[in-house]
mmCIF file of the N, C-alpha and C atoms, coordinates in Angstrom:
data_MODEL
# 
_entry.id   MODEL 
# 
loop_
_atom_site.group_PDB 
_atom_site.id 
_atom_site.type_symbol 
_atom_site.label_atom_id 
_atom_site.label_alt_id 
_atom_site.label_comp_id 
_atom_site.label_asym_id 
_atom_site.label_entity_id 
_atom_site.label_seq_id 
_atom_site.pdbx_PDB_ins_code 
_atom_site.Cartn_x 
_atom_site.Cartn_y 
_atom_site.Cartn_z 
_atom_site.occupancy 
_atom_site.B_iso_or_equiv 
_atom_site.pdbx_formal_charge 
_atom_site.auth_seq_id 
_atom_site.auth_comp_id 
_atom_site.auth_asym_id 
_atom_site.auth_atom_id 
_atom_site.pdbx_PDB_model_num 
ATOM 1   N N  . MET A 1 1  ? 91.228  91.440  72.218  1.00 0.00 ? 1  MET A N  1 
ATOM 2   C CA . MET A 1 1  ? 92.374  91.873  72.999  1.00 0.00 ? 1  MET A CA 1 
ATOM 3   C C  . MET A 1 1  ? 93.270  90.699  73.366  1.00 0.00 ? 1  MET A C  1 
ATOM 4   N N  . LEU A 1 2  ? 92.670  89.581  73.715  1.00 0.00 ? 2  LEU A N  1 
ATOM 5   C CA . LEU A 1 2  ? 93.463  88.446  74.183  1.00 0.00 ? 2  LEU A CA 1 
ATOM 6   C C  . LEU A 1 2  ? 94.278  87.788  73.085  1.00 0.00 ? 2  LEU A C  1 
ATOM 7   N N  . THR A 1 3  ? 93.666  87.521  71.967  1.00 0.00 ? 3  THR A N  1 
ATOM 8   C CA . THR A 1 3  ? 94.368  86.758  70.933  1.00 0.00 ? 3  THR A CA 1 
ATOM 9   C C  . THR A 1 3  ? 95.244  87.613  70.045  1.00 0.00 ? 3  THR A C  1 
ATOM 10  N N  . GLN A 1 4  ? 94.955  88.912  69.973  1.00 0.00 ? 4  GLN A N  1 
ATOM 11  C CA . GLN A 1 4  ? 95.726  89.773  69.076  1.00 0.00 ? 4  GLN A CA 1 
ATOM 12  C C  . GLN A 1 4  ? 96.650  90.739  69.817  1.00 0.00 ? 4  GLN A C  1 
ATOM 13  N N  . LEU A 1 5  ? 96.863  90.479  71.115  1.00 0.00 ? 5  LEU A N  1 
ATOM 14  C CA . LEU A 1 5  ? 97.785  91.267  71.944  1.00 0.00 ? 5  LEU A CA 1 
ATOM 15  C C  . LEU A 1 5  ? 97.505  92.767  71.850  1.00 0.00 ? 5  LEU A C  1 
ATOM 16  N N  . GLN A 1 6  ? 96.271  93.145  72.130  1.00 0.00 ? 6  GLN A N  1 
ATOM 17  C CA . GLN A 1 6  ? 95.873  94.544  72.066  1.00 0.00 ? 6  GLN A CA 1 
ATOM 18  C C  . GLN A 1 6  ? 95.502  95.060  73.456  1.00 0.00 ? 6  GLN A C  1 
ATOM 19  N N  . GLY A 1 7  ? 96.431  94.948  74.389  1.00 0.00 ? 7  GLY A N  1 
ATOM 20  C CA . GLY A 1 7  ? 96.200  95.392  75.749  1.00 0.00 ? 7  GLY A CA 1 
ATOM 21  C C  . GLY A 1 7  ? 96.005  96.891  75.881  1.00 0.00 ? 7  GLY A C  1 
ATOM 22  N N  . ASP A 1 8  ? 96.433  97.647  74.865  1.00 0.00 ? 8  ASP A N  1 
ATOM 23  C CA . ASP A 1 8  ? 96.252  99.097  74.920  1.00 0.00 ? 8  ASP A CA 1 
ATOM 24  C C  . ASP A 1 8  ? 94.778  99.488  74.830  1.00 0.00 ? 8  ASP A C  1 
ATOM 25  N N  . GLN A 1 9  ? 93.905  98.560  74.436  1.00 0.00 ? 9  GLN A N  1 
ATOM 26  C CA . GLN A 1 9  ? 92.475  98.836  74.359  1.00 0.00 ? 9  GLN A CA 1 
ATOM 27  C C  . GLN A 1 9  ? 91.744  98.573  75.674  1.00 0.00 ? 9  GLN A C  1 
ATOM 28  N N  . LEU A 1 10 ? 92.460  98.123  76.690  1.00 0.00 ? 10 LEU A N  1 
ATOM 29  C CA . LEU A 1 10 ? 91.840  97.792  77.967  1.00 0.00 ? 10 LEU A CA 1 
ATOM 30  C C  . LEU A 1 10 ? 91.139  98.969  78.637  1.00 0.00 ? 10 LEU A C  1 
ATOM 31  N N  . PRO A 1 11 ? 91.724  100.166 78.701  1.00 0.00 ? 11 PRO A N  1 
ATOM 32  C CA . PRO A 1 11 ? 91.003  101.281 79.331  1.00 0.00 ? 11 PRO A CA 1 
ATOM 33  C C  . PRO A 1 11 ? 89.663  101.594 78.652  1.00 0.00 ? 11 PRO A C  1 
ATOM 34  N N  . GLN A 1 12 ? 89.604  101.487 77.331  1.00 0.00 ? 12 GLN A N  1 
ATOM 35  C CA . GLN A 1 12 ? 88.339  101.710 76.630  1.00 0.00 ? 12 GLN A CA 1 
ATOM 36  C C  . GLN A 1 12 ? 87.330  100.622 76.988  1.00 0.00 ? 12 GLN A C  1 
ATOM 37  N N  . TRP A 1 13 ? 87.788  99.398  77.121  1.00 0.00 ? 13 TRP A N  1 
ATOM 38  C CA . TRP A 1 13 ? 86.900  98.306  77.488  1.00 0.00 ? 13 TRP A CA 1 
ATOM 39  C C  . TRP A 1 13 ? 86.339  98.515  78.889  1.00 0.00 ? 13 TRP A C  1 
ATOM 40  N N  . ILE A 1 14 ? 87.197  98.963  79.809  1.00 0.00 ? 14 ILE A N  1 
ATOM 41  C CA . ILE A 1 14 ? 86.753  99.222  81.182  1.00 0.00 ? 14 ILE A CA 1 
ATOM 42  C C  . ILE A 1 14 ? 85.708  100.334 81.201  1.00 0.00 ? 14 ILE A C  1 
ATOM 43  N N  . LYS A 1 15 ? 85.904  101.382 80.394  1.00 0.00 ? 15 LYS A N  1 
ATOM 44  C CA . LYS A 1 15 ? 84.904  102.451 80.298  1.00 0.00 ? 15 LYS A CA 1 
ATOM 45  C C  . LYS A 1 15 ? 83.572  101.920 79.771  1.00 0.00 ? 15 LYS A C  1 
ATOM 46  N N  . ALA A 1 16 ? 83.629  101.039 78.788  1.00 0.00 ? 16 ALA A N  1 
ATOM 47  C CA . ALA A 1 16 ? 82.401  100.455 78.231  1.00 0.00 ? 16 ALA A CA 1 
ATOM 48  C C  . ALA A 1 16 ? 81.683  99.596  79.273  1.00 0.00 ? 16 ALA A C  1 
ATOM 49  N N  . VAL A 1 17 ? 82.447  98.874  80.079  1.00 0.00 ? 17 VAL A N  1 
ATOM 50  C CA . VAL A 1 17 ? 81.849  98.052  81.145  1.00 0.00 ? 17 VAL A CA 1 
ATOM 51  C C  . VAL A 1 17 ? 81.166  98.941  82.172  1.00 0.00 ? 17 VAL A C  1 
ATOM 52  N N  . ARG A 1 18 ? 81.818  100.029 82.536  1.00 0.00 ? 18 ARG A N  1 
ATOM 53  C CA . ARG A 1 18 ? 81.229  100.941 83.525  1.00 0.00 ? 18 ARG A CA 1 
ATOM 54  C C  . ARG A 1 18 ? 79.945  101.586 82.999  1.00 0.00 ? 18 ARG A C  1 
ATOM 55  N N  . ALA A 1 19 ? 79.835  101.766 81.687  1.00 0.00 ? 19 ALA A N  1 
ATOM 56  C CA . ALA A 1 19 ? 78.639  102.365 81.106  1.00 0.00 ? 19 ALA A CA 1 
ATOM 57  C C  . ALA A 1 19 ? 77.462  101.391 81.116  1.00 0.00 ? 19 ALA A C  1 
ATOM 58  N N  . ASP A 1 20 ? 77.723  100.087 81.136  1.00 0.00 ? 20 ASP A N  1 
ATOM 59  C CA . ASP A 1 20 ? 76.665  99.084  81.158  1.00 0.00 ? 20 ASP A CA 1 
ATOM 60  C C  . ASP A 1 20 ? 76.206  98.815  82.586  1.00 0.00 ? 20 ASP A C  1 
ATOM 61  N N  . ASP A 1 21 ? 75.042  98.182  82.706  1.00 0.00 ? 21 ASP A N  1 
ATOM 62  C CA . ASP A 1 21 ? 74.481  97.861  84.011  1.00 0.00 ? 21 ASP A CA 1 
ATOM 63  C C  . ASP A 1 21 ? 74.751  96.395  84.339  1.00 0.00 ? 21 ASP A C  1 
ATOM 64  N N  . LEU A 1 22 ? 76.027  96.068  84.523  1.00 0.00 ? 22 LEU A N  1 
ATOM 65  C CA . LEU A 1 22 ? 76.435  94.701  84.844  1.00 0.00 ? 22 LEU A CA 1 
ATOM 66  C C  . LEU A 1 22 ? 77.341  94.721  86.073  1.00 0.00 ? 22 LEU A C  1 
ATOM 67  N N  . PRO A 1 23 ? 76.743  94.641  87.280  1.00 0.00 ? 23 PRO A N  1 
ATOM 68  C CA . PRO A 1 23 ? 77.532  94.779  88.519  1.00 0.00 ? 23 PRO A CA 1 
ATOM 69  C C  . PRO A 1 23 ? 78.681  93.778  88.647  1.00 0.00 ? 23 PRO A C  1 
ATOM 70  N N  . SER A 1 24 ? 78.496  92.564  88.166  1.00 0.00 ? 24 SER A N  1 
ATOM 71  C CA . SER A 1 24 ? 79.580  91.584  88.296  1.00 0.00 ? 24 SER A CA 1 
ATOM 72  C C  . SER A 1 24 ? 80.777  91.977  87.438  1.00 0.00 ? 24 SER A C  1 
ATOM 73  N N  . LEU A 1 25 ? 80.529  92.545  86.263  1.00 0.00 ? 25 LEU A N  1 
ATOM 74  C CA . LEU A 1 25 ? 81.638  93.023  85.443  1.00 0.00 ? 25 LEU A CA 1 
ATOM 75  C C  . LEU A 1 25 ? 82.272  94.282  86.026  1.00 0.00 ? 25 LEU A C  1 
ATOM 76  N N  . HIS A 1 26 ? 81.490  95.077  86.755  1.00 0.00 ? 26 HIS A N  1 
ATOM 77  C CA . HIS A 1 26 ? 82.063  96.250  87.429  1.00 0.00 ? 26 HIS A CA 1 
ATOM 78  C C  . HIS A 1 26 ? 83.101  95.798  88.452  1.00 0.00 ? 26 HIS A C  1 
ATOM 79  N N  . ALA A 1 27 ? 82.772  94.741  89.214  1.00 0.00 ? 27 ALA A N  1 
ATOM 80  C CA . ALA A 1 27 ? 83.727  94.205  90.198  1.00 0.00 ? 27 ALA A CA 1 
ATOM 81  C C  . ALA A 1 27 ? 84.973  93.668  89.509  1.00 0.00 ? 27 ALA A C  1 
ATOM 82  N N  . PHE A 1 28 ? 84.780  93.009  88.376  1.00 0.00 ? 28 PHE A N  1 
ATOM 83  C CA . PHE A 1 28 ? 85.921  92.492  87.616  1.00 0.00 ? 28 PHE A CA 1 
ATOM 84  C C  . PHE A 1 28 ? 86.801  93.631  87.119  1.00 0.00 ? 28 PHE A C  1 
ATOM 85  N N  . ALA A 1 29 ? 86.175  94.693  86.621  1.00 0.00 ? 29 ALA A N  1 
ATOM 86  C CA . ALA A 1 29 ? 86.928  95.853  86.129  1.00 0.00 ? 29 ALA A CA 1 
ATOM 87  C C  . ALA A 1 29 ? 87.695  96.524  87.264  1.00 0.00 ? 29 ALA A C  1 
ATOM 88  N N  . ASN A 1 30 ? 87.095  96.569  88.456  1.00 0.00 ? 30 ASN A N  1 
ATOM 89  C CA . ASN A 1 30 ? 87.801  97.130  89.617  1.00 0.00 ? 30 ASN A CA 1 
ATOM 90  C C  . ASN A 1 30 ? 89.059  96.325  89.911  1.00 0.00 ? 30 ASN A C  1 
ATOM 91  N N  . GLY A 1 31 ? 88.945  95.007  89.831  1.00 0.00 ? 31 GLY A N  1 
ATOM 92  C CA . GLY A 1 31 ? 90.110  94.154  90.055  1.00 0.00 ? 31 GLY A CA 1 
ATOM 93  C C  . GLY A 1 31 ? 91.193  94.376  89.016  1.00 0.00 ? 31 GLY A C  1 
ATOM 94  N N  . LEU A 1 32 ? 90.785  94.562  87.761  1.00 0.00 ? 32 LEU A N  1 
ATOM 95  C CA . LEU A 1 32 ? 91.773  94.833  86.711  1.00 0.00 ? 32 LEU A CA 1 
ATOM 96  C C  . LEU A 1 32 ? 92.482  96.155  86.946  1.00 0.00 ? 32 LEU A C  1 
ATOM 97  N N  . GLU A 1 33 ? 91.742  97.148  87.406  1.00 0.00 ? 33 GLU A N  1 
ATOM 98  C CA . GLU A 1 33 ? 92.344  98.472  87.613  1.00 0.00 ? 33 GLU A CA 1 
ATOM 99  C C  . GLU A 1 33 ? 93.311  98.510  88.782  1.00 0.00 ? 33 GLU A C  1 
ATOM 100 N N  . ARG A 1 34 ? 93.191  97.566  89.704  1.00 0.00 ? 34 ARG A N  1 
ATOM 101 C CA . ARG A 1 34 ? 94.118  97.548  90.849  1.00 0.00 ? 34 ARG A CA 1 
ATOM 102 C C  . ARG A 1 34 ? 95.562  97.356  90.393  1.00 0.00 ? 34 ARG A C  1 
ATOM 103 N N  . ASP A 1 35 ? 95.745  96.607  89.330  1.00 0.00 ? 35 ASP A N  1 
ATOM 104 C CA . ASP A 1 35 ? 97.098  96.417  88.792  1.00 0.00 ? 35 ASP A CA 1 
ATOM 105 C C  . ASP A 1 35 ? 97.049  96.539  87.271  1.00 0.00 ? 35 ASP A C  1 
ATOM 106 N N  . LEU A 1 36 ? 96.607  97.683  86.828  1.00 0.00 ? 36 LEU A N  1 
ATOM 107 C CA . LEU A 1 36 ? 96.373  97.923  85.409  1.00 0.00 ? 36 LEU A CA 1 
ATOM 108 C C  . LEU A 1 36 ? 97.635  97.744  84.573  1.00 0.00 ? 36 LEU A C  1 
ATOM 109 N N  . ALA A 1 37 ? 98.765  98.165  85.090  1.00 0.00 ? 37 ALA A N  1 
ATOM 110 C CA . ALA A 1 37 ? 100.016 98.048  84.320  1.00 0.00 ? 37 ALA A CA 1 
ATOM 111 C C  . ALA A 1 37 ? 100.356 96.584  84.046  1.00 0.00 ? 37 ALA A C  1 
ATOM 112 N N  . ALA A 1 38 ? 100.203 95.722  85.059  1.00 0.00 ? 38 ALA A N  1 
ATOM 113 C CA . ALA A 1 38 ? 100.521 94.302  84.875  1.00 0.00 ? 38 ALA A CA 1 
ATOM 114 C C  . ALA A 1 38 ? 99.531  93.632  83.932  1.00 0.00 ? 38 ALA A C  1 
ATOM 115 N N  . VAL A 1 39 ? 98.257  93.966  84.059  1.00 0.00 ? 39 VAL A N  1 
ATOM 116 C CA . VAL A 1 39 ? 97.251  93.365  83.179  1.00 0.00 ? 39 VAL A CA 1 
ATOM 117 C C  . VAL A 1 39 ? 97.473  93.817  81.740  1.00 0.00 ? 39 VAL A C  1 
ATOM 118 N N  . THR A 1 40 ? 97.774  95.089  81.551  1.00 0.00 ? 40 THR A N  1 
ATOM 119 C CA . THR A 1 40 ? 98.038  95.598  80.210  1.00 0.00 ? 40 THR A CA 1 
ATOM 120 C C  . THR A 1 40 ? 99.262  94.915  79.603  1.00 0.00 ? 40 THR A C  1 
ATOM 121 N N  . ALA A 1 41 ? 100.296 94.730  80.408  1.00 0.00 ? 41 ALA A N  1 
ATOM 122 C CA . ALA A 1 41 ? 101.496 94.046  79.914  1.00 0.00 ? 41 ALA A CA 1 
ATOM 123 C C  . ALA A 1 41 ? 101.178 92.604  79.552  1.00 0.00 ? 41 ALA A C  1 
ATOM 124 N N  . GLY A 1 42 ? 100.360 91.932  80.367  1.00 0.00 ? 42 GLY A N  1 
ATOM 125 C CA . GLY A 1 42 ? 99.988  90.561  80.068  1.00 0.00 ? 42 GLY A CA 1 
ATOM 126 C C  . GLY A 1 42 ? 99.178  90.429  78.791  1.00 0.00 ? 42 GLY A C  1 
ATOM 127 N N  . LEU A 1 43 ? 98.398  91.460  78.477  1.00 0.00 ? 43 LEU A N  1 
ATOM 128 C CA . LEU A 1 43 ? 97.594  91.436  77.257  1.00 0.00 ? 43 LEU A CA 1 
ATOM 129 C C  . LEU A 1 43 ? 98.343  91.971  76.040  1.00 0.00 ? 43 LEU A C  1 
ATOM 130 N N  . THR A 1 44 ? 99.531  92.515  76.243  1.00 0.00 ? 44 THR A N  1 
ATOM 131 C CA . THR A 1 44 ? 100.267 93.157  75.154  1.00 0.00 ? 44 THR A CA 1 
ATOM 132 C C  . THR A 1 44 ? 101.527 92.389  74.763  1.00 0.00 ? 44 THR A C  1 
ATOM 133 N N  . LEU A 1 45 ? 102.275 91.925  75.744  1.00 0.00 ? 45 LEU A N  1 
ATOM 134 C CA . LEU A 1 45 ? 103.562 91.294  75.475  1.00 0.00 ? 45 LEU A CA 1 
ATOM 135 C C  . LEU A 1 45 ? 103.391 89.861  74.976  1.00 0.00 ? 45 LEU A C  1 
ATOM 136 N N  . PRO A 1 46 ? 104.308 89.388  74.137  1.00 0.00 ? 46 PRO A N  1 
ATOM 137 C CA . PRO A 1 46 ? 104.161 88.053  73.561  1.00 0.00 ? 46 PRO A CA 1 
ATOM 138 C C  . PRO A 1 46 ? 104.593 86.911  74.491  1.00 0.00 ? 46 PRO A C  1 
ATOM 139 N N  . TRP A 1 47 ? 105.208 87.203  75.633  1.00 0.00 ? 47 TRP A N  1 
ATOM 140 C CA . TRP A 1 47 ? 105.700 86.158  76.514  1.00 0.00 ? 47 TRP A CA 1 
ATOM 141 C C  . TRP A 1 47 ? 104.588 85.648  77.412  1.00 0.00 ? 47 TRP A C  1 
ATOM 142 N N  . SER A 1 48 ? 104.691 84.371  77.777  1.00 0.00 ? 48 SER A N  1 
ATOM 143 C CA . SER A 1 48 ? 103.688 83.753  78.622  1.00 0.00 ? 48 SER A CA 1 
ATOM 144 C C  . SER A 1 48 ? 104.332 82.731  79.535  1.00 0.00 ? 48 SER A C  1 
ATOM 145 N N  . SER A 1 49 ? 103.825 82.636  80.754  1.00 0.00 ? 49 SER A N  1 
ATOM 146 C CA . SER A 1 49 ? 104.280 81.592  81.676  1.00 0.00 ? 49 SER A CA 1 
ATOM 147 C C  . SER A 1 49 ? 103.207 80.515  81.811  1.00 0.00 ? 49 SER A C  1 
ATOM 148 N N  . GLY A 1 50 ? 102.301 80.467  80.866  1.00 0.00 ? 50 GLY A N  1 
ATOM 149 C CA . GLY A 1 50 ? 101.190 79.531  80.929  1.00 0.00 ? 50 GLY A CA 1 
ATOM 150 C C  . GLY A 1 50 ? 101.600 78.077  80.990  1.00 0.00 ? 50 GLY A C  1 
ATOM 151 N N  . VAL A 1 51 ? 102.683 77.713  80.354  1.00 0.00 ? 51 VAL A N  1 
ATOM 152 C CA . VAL A 1 51 ? 103.121 76.322  80.329  1.00 0.00 ? 51 VAL A CA 1 
ATOM 153 C C  . VAL A 1 51 ? 103.548 75.849  81.710  1.00 0.00 ? 51 VAL A C  1 
ATOM 154 N N  . VAL A 1 52 ? 104.169 76.696  82.489  1.00 0.00 ? 52 VAL A N  1 
ATOM 155 C CA . VAL A 1 52 ? 104.669 76.297  83.794  1.00 0.00 ? 52 VAL A CA 1 
ATOM 156 C C  . VAL A 1 52 ? 103.789 76.787  84.944  1.00 0.00 ? 52 VAL A C  1 
ATOM 157 N N  . GLU A 1 53 ? 102.745 77.500  84.649  1.00 0.00 ? 53 GLU A N  1 
ATOM 158 C CA . GLU A 1 53 ? 101.872 78.053  85.687  1.00 0.00 ? 53 GLU A CA 1 
ATOM 159 C C  . GLU A 1 53 ? 101.233 76.925  86.492  1.00 0.00 ? 53 GLU A C  1 
ATOM 160 N N  . GLY A 1 54 ? 101.389 76.981  87.791  1.00 0.00 ? 54 GLY A N  1 
ATOM 161 C CA . GLY A 1 54 ? 100.764 75.998  88.659  1.00 0.00 ? 54 GLY A CA 1 
ATOM 162 C C  . GLY A 1 54 ? 101.543 74.709  88.855  1.00 0.00 ? 54 GLY A C  1 
ATOM 163 N N  . HIS A 1 55 ? 102.680 74.553  88.212  1.00 0.00 ? 55 HIS A N  1 
ATOM 164 C CA . HIS A 1 55 ? 103.475 73.345  88.363  1.00 0.00 ? 55 HIS A CA 1 
ATOM 165 C C  . HIS A 1 55 ? 104.595 73.618  89.363  1.00 0.00 ? 55 HIS A C  1 
ATOM 166 N N  . ASN A 1 56 ? 104.393 73.212  90.580  1.00 0.00 ? 56 ASN A N  1 
ATOM 167 C CA . ASN A 1 56 ? 105.398 73.408  91.611  1.00 0.00 ? 56 ASN A CA 1 
ATOM 168 C C  . ASN A 1 56 ? 105.927 72.037  92.022  1.00 0.00 ? 56 ASN A C  1 
ATOM 169 N N  . ARG A 1 57 ? 107.069 71.684  91.495  1.00 0.00 ? 57 ARG A N  1 
ATOM 170 C CA . ARG A 1 57 ? 107.642 70.360  91.693  1.00 0.00 ? 57 ARG A CA 1 
ATOM 171 C C  . ARG A 1 57 ? 107.973 70.082  93.156  1.00 0.00 ? 57 ARG A C  1 
ATOM 172 N N  . ILE A 1 58 ? 108.466 71.093  93.859  1.00 0.00 ? 58 ILE A N  1 
ATOM 173 C CA . ILE A 1 58 ? 108.841 70.884  95.261  1.00 0.00 ? 58 ILE A CA 1 
ATOM 174 C C  . ILE A 1 58 ? 107.599 70.598  96.099  1.00 0.00 ? 58 ILE A C  1 
ATOM 175 N N  . LYS A 1 59 ? 106.505 71.316  95.850  1.00 0.00 ? 59 LYS A N  1 
ATOM 176 C CA . LYS A 1 59 ? 105.276 71.048  96.594  1.00 0.00 ? 59 LYS A CA 1 
ATOM 177 C C  . LYS A 1 59 ? 104.772 69.643  96.321  1.00 0.00 ? 59 LYS A C  1 
ATOM 178 N N  . MET A 1 60 ? 104.885 69.195  95.081  1.00 0.00 ? 60 MET A N  1 
ATOM 179 C CA . MET A 1 60 ? 104.431 67.852  94.737  1.00 0.00 ? 60 MET A CA 1 
ATOM 180 C C  . MET A 1 60 ? 105.230 66.804  95.508  1.00 0.00 ? 60 MET A C  1 
ATOM 181 N N  . ILE A 1 61 ? 106.528 66.959  95.553  1.00 0.00 ? 61 ILE A N  1 
ATOM 182 C CA . ILE A 1 61 ? 107.375 66.007  96.274  1.00 0.00 ? 61 ILE A CA 1 
ATOM 183 C C  . ILE A 1 61 ? 107.065 66.050  97.765  1.00 0.00 ? 61 ILE A C  1 
ATOM 184 N N  . LYS A 1 62 ? 106.865 67.246  98.292  1.00 0.00 ? 62 LYS A N  1 
ATOM 185 C CA . LYS A 1 62 ? 106.554 67.399  99.716  1.00 0.00 ? 62 LYS A CA 1 
ATOM 186 C C  . LYS A 1 62 ? 105.233 66.710  100.056 1.00 0.00 ? 62 LYS A C  1 
ATOM 187 N N  . ARG A 1 63 ? 104.240 66.861  99.187  1.00 0.00 ? 63 ARG A N  1 
ATOM 188 C CA . ARG A 1 63 ? 102.941 66.230  99.434  1.00 0.00 ? 63 ARG A CA 1 
ATOM 189 C C  . ARG A 1 63 ? 103.027 64.718  99.321  1.00 0.00 ? 63 ARG A C  1 
ATOM 190 N N  . GLN A 1 64 ? 103.908 64.213  98.489  1.00 0.00 ? 64 GLN A N  1 
ATOM 191 C CA . GLN A 1 64 ? 104.074 62.766  98.372  1.00 0.00 ? 64 GLN A CA 1 
ATOM 192 C C  . GLN A 1 64 ? 104.598 62.158  99.664  1.00 0.00 ? 64 GLN A C  1 
ATOM 193 N N  . MET A 1 65 ? 105.361 62.940  100.429 1.00 0.00 ? 65 MET A N  1 
ATOM 194 C CA . MET A 1 65 ? 105.946 62.430  101.662 1.00 0.00 ? 65 MET A CA 1 
ATOM 195 C C  . MET A 1 65 ? 104.976 62.540  102.844 1.00 0.00 ? 65 MET A C  1 
ATOM 196 N N  . TYR A 1 66 ? 103.875 63.255  102.687 1.00 0.00 ? 66 TYR A N  1 
ATOM 197 C CA . TYR A 1 66 ? 102.842 63.397  103.718 1.00 0.00 ? 66 TYR A CA 1 
ATOM 198 C C  . TYR A 1 66 ? 103.393 63.821  105.070 1.00 0.00 ? 66 TYR A C  1 
ATOM 199 N N  . GLY A 1 67 ? 104.407 64.659  105.102 1.00 0.00 ? 67 GLY A N  1 
ATOM 200 C CA . GLY A 1 67 ? 104.932 65.185  106.350 1.00 0.00 ? 67 GLY A CA 1 
ATOM 201 C C  . GLY A 1 67 ? 105.659 64.165  107.203 1.00 0.00 ? 67 GLY A C  1 
ATOM 202 N N  . ARG A 1 68 ? 106.038 63.029  106.634 1.00 0.00 ? 68 ARG A N  1 
ATOM 203 C CA . ARG A 1 68 ? 106.680 61.973  107.413 1.00 0.00 ? 68 ARG A CA 1 
ATOM 204 C C  . ARG A 1 68 ? 108.167 62.198  107.608 1.00 0.00 ? 68 ARG A C  1 
ATOM 205 N N  . ALA A 1 69 ? 108.739 63.122  106.902 1.00 0.00 ? 69 ALA A N  1 
ATOM 206 C CA . ALA A 1 69 ? 110.181 63.301  106.977 1.00 0.00 ? 69 ALA A CA 1 
ATOM 207 C C  . ALA A 1 69 ? 110.501 64.779  107.159 1.00 0.00 ? 69 ALA A C  1 
ATOM 208 N N  . GLY A 1 70 ? 111.700 65.040  107.527 1.00 0.00 ? 70 GLY A N  1 
ATOM 209 C CA . GLY A 1 70 ? 112.128 66.403  107.755 1.00 0.00 ? 70 GLY A CA 1 
ATOM 210 C C  . GLY A 1 70 ? 112.674 67.065  106.496 1.00 0.00 ? 70 GLY A C  1 
ATOM 211 N N  . PHE A 1 71 ? 113.235 68.224  106.696 1.00 0.00 ? 71 PHE A N  1 
ATOM 212 C CA . PHE A 1 71 ? 113.749 69.022  105.587 1.00 0.00 ? 71 PHE A CA 1 
ATOM 213 C C  . PHE A 1 71 ? 114.905 68.335  104.873 1.00 0.00 ? 71 PHE A C  1 
ATOM 214 N N  . SER A 1 72 ? 115.734 67.603  105.617 1.00 0.00 ? 72 SER A N  1 
ATOM 215 C CA . SER A 1 72 ? 116.907 66.981  104.984 1.00 0.00 ? 72 SER A CA 1 
ATOM 216 C C  . SER A 1 72 ? 116.490 65.946  103.934 1.00 0.00 ? 72 SER A C  1 
ATOM 217 N N  . LEU A 1 73 ? 115.471 65.145  104.218 1.00 0.00 ? 73 LEU A N  1 
ATOM 218 C CA . LEU A 1 73 ? 115.015 64.177  103.226 1.00 0.00 ? 73 LEU A CA 1 
ATOM 219 C C  . LEU A 1 73 ? 114.343 64.869  102.047 1.00 0.00 ? 73 LEU A C  1 
ATOM 220 N N  . LEU A 1 74 ? 113.565 65.905  102.320 1.00 0.00 ? 74 LEU A N  1 
ATOM 221 C CA . LEU A 1 74 ? 112.944 66.667  101.237 1.00 0.00 ? 74 LEU A CA 1 
ATOM 222 C C  . LEU A 1 74 ? 114.016 67.248  100.323 1.00 0.00 ? 74 LEU A C  1 
ATOM 223 N N  . ARG A 1 75 ? 115.067 67.799  100.908 1.00 0.00 ? 75 ARG A N  1 
ATOM 224 C CA . ARG A 1 75 ? 116.164 68.371  100.115 1.00 0.00 ? 75 ARG A CA 1 
ATOM 225 C C  . ARG A 1 75 ? 116.819 67.308  99.246  1.00 0.00 ? 75 ARG A C  1 
ATOM 226 N N  . LYS A 1 76 ? 117.057 66.134  99.816  1.00 0.00 ? 76 LYS A N  1 
ATOM 227 C CA . LYS A 1 76 ? 117.689 65.039  99.084  1.00 0.00 ? 76 LYS A CA 1 
ATOM 228 C C  . LYS A 1 76 ? 116.802 64.587  97.922  1.00 0.00 ? 76 LYS A C  1 
ATOM 229 N N  . ARG A 1 77 ? 115.480 64.480  98.129  1.00 0.00 ? 77 ARG A N  1 
ATOM 230 C CA . ARG A 1 77 ? 114.573 64.061  97.067  1.00 0.00 ? 77 ARG A CA 1 
ATOM 231 C C  . ARG A 1 77 ? 114.520 65.093  95.951  1.00 0.00 ? 77 ARG A C  1 
ATOM 232 N N  . VAL A 1 78 ? 114.538 66.393  96.298  1.00 0.00 ? 78 VAL A N  1 
ATOM 233 C CA . VAL A 1 78 ? 114.520 67.435  95.287  1.00 0.00 ? 78 VAL A CA 1 
ATOM 234 C C  . VAL A 1 78 ? 115.796 67.393  94.453  1.00 0.00 ? 78 VAL A C  1 
ATOM 235 N N  . GLN A 1 79 ? 116.929 67.179  95.120  1.00 0.00 ? 79 GLN A N  1 
ATOM 236 C CA . GLN A 1 79 ? 118.197 67.096  94.395  1.00 0.00 ? 79 GLN A CA 1 
ATOM 237 C C  . GLN A 1 79 ? 118.249 65.882  93.483  1.00 0.00 ? 79 GLN A C  1 
ATOM 238 N N  . LEU A 1 80 ? 117.723 64.772  93.935  1.00 0.00 ? 80 LEU A N  1 
ATOM 239 C CA . LEU A 1 80 ? 117.747 63.561  93.119  1.00 0.00 ? 80 LEU A CA 1 
ATOM 240 C C  . LEU A 1 80 ? 116.760 63.625  91.954  1.00 0.00 ? 80 LEU A C  1 
ATOM 241 N N  . ALA A 1 81 ? 115.699 64.409  92.113  1.00 0.00 ? 81 ALA A N  1 
ATOM 242 C CA . ALA A 1 81 ? 114.704 64.533  91.055  1.00 0.00 ? 81 ALA A CA 1 
ATOM 243 C C  . ALA A 1 81 ? 115.176 65.448  89.930  1.00 0.00 ? 81 ALA A C  1 
ATOM 244 N N  . SER A 1 82 ? 116.185 66.247  90.186  1.00 0.00 ? 82 SER A N  1 
ATOM 245 C CA . SER A 1 82 ? 116.663 67.198  89.165  1.00 0.00 ? 82 SER A CA 1 
ATOM 246 C C  . SER A 1 82 ? 117.439 66.515  88.087  1.00 0.00 ? 82 SER A C  1 
# 
């Protein structure tokens, strides 16, 4: 499903998990079903945000300053970094 973009097979996979005696996978399947449409889209569509996932430039700059300055300096550093 992951490598061949076959998210339409997810409901069948969830049924197979429920038929097995694996409680940890049951919890995982419950989590998938909470937002089934988004998970199916993520497994089906060719677009990905994986390259930028987790890269928050503003947080990095803010952490570099260790809270020593106010918002105005943070704003100036963000503008200069662009």
